[in-house]
N, C-alpha and C positions, 0 to 999 in steps of 0.2 A: 504494500500500500504505500509506496513512496510518493504517489501522486496525490494522496490525501491532503486536503487543505489544513491550514492551521486550525481553523475552527473545529474541524472534526478531531484533529489530534488533541486538541485542548478538552474535548468532550462535549462539545456543543453548548448550547444556551444554559443549561442548569449547572454545568461544571463551571462554566465562566461566571455565572452569578455567584457560585460558592466563593470563588476566589475574590470577586469583587466585595462581597460580604466580609470576608476575612480582612481584606485590605482596609475597608472603612472601620472595622473594629479596631484595627491597628492605628488608624489615623485619630480616631476618636479617644484612643488610650494614650496618645502621645501629648504631653503636657504643652508642648510648643505649638502643635498643630490643632488640637482640639478647639481652641477658641474661635478659629475660622468657621466652626460648624454650629456655633451657639444658636444662631437663629436660622439655620438651614433646614430644609426639608430633606433630611437624610435619606429617608426612603426613595424620594424622587431622584436624588443623586446617585443612589445604587442602582435604580433602574436605568437612568440615562448613561451611566458609566458602563453598565452591562451592555446596553445597545451599542454604545461606541466601540468597545472591545470586540463584541461579536462581529460587527460591520467590519472593523479593521482586520479581523481574522478571516474574513471571507464567508461569514455567515449570512443568513438571509434577513437578520434584523437590520433596521435603518436608525441610525442616529439623527433624530429629527428635533432635538433640543436646540435652544439658542446657539449660535456660533460660540466656540470656546473663548474667544477673546471678549466678546461682549457679556458673556455669562460670568466672567472673572474679573472685569474691570473695577468693580468695587471691593475686591478682596486684595489686601496689601500683600501678596506673596512676594518673597524675595527668591534669588536663585538657591539659597540655602534651604528654603522651605520646600522647594521643588525637589531638590536633591534628597531631602529627608523623606518626602512622600514617595519618591521612586525607590529609595531603599526599602520602605514599607511594602511596596508593590513586589519588589524582588523577593522579599521574605515570605509574602503570601504565595507567590508562585512556587517558591521552594517547598513550603508547607504541603502543597498539593502535588508535590512531585512532578512538576512540569519540567520536561527536559531543557537543558541549559540553552540550546539553540532556539527552542520555541519561546522560552522565557524572554530572551533577548529581543525577539521579534515583537513580543507584547510590550515590553519596556520601550522599545524604540518607537512604536505607535504612539505611546503617551508622551515620550520625551520630544518627539517631533513638535510638540505644541507648547514648548517651554516659554518662548517669547510671547505667545499669546496669554499664557497664564500670568507672566509677570508685567504684562502691559499695564500702564496707568492711563487714565482719562486724558491727561495732559499729553500724552504721546500721540493722540490722534491729531490729524491735520484739520485745520478749519475748513468747513465746506463752503 
């Protein structure tokens, strides 16, 4: 099954959701990152992150939430925060025995949005 896509290798929607749930549990347990989620609809975030990763992995789900940049403009993330979150994602993938090459692909899908995640409103150009 060398031709099987990443989505299927990860176990499909339910397995990806399990990783996402573990990931968000880790974020919420992190004293430095938890404050970012105080007023957030965490269940909605879990659903949209699952859809994002499913789509990125080649699954049938579609990420149809607000674009990443716009959704995070009000969140004062720094590069250090993003790196900390990515470390938690790596830990979640490892906890679910995701093979290293597949884990790298998942992390790369998220890390590709680093600039959008740390963008500030004043970074936008006037229209």
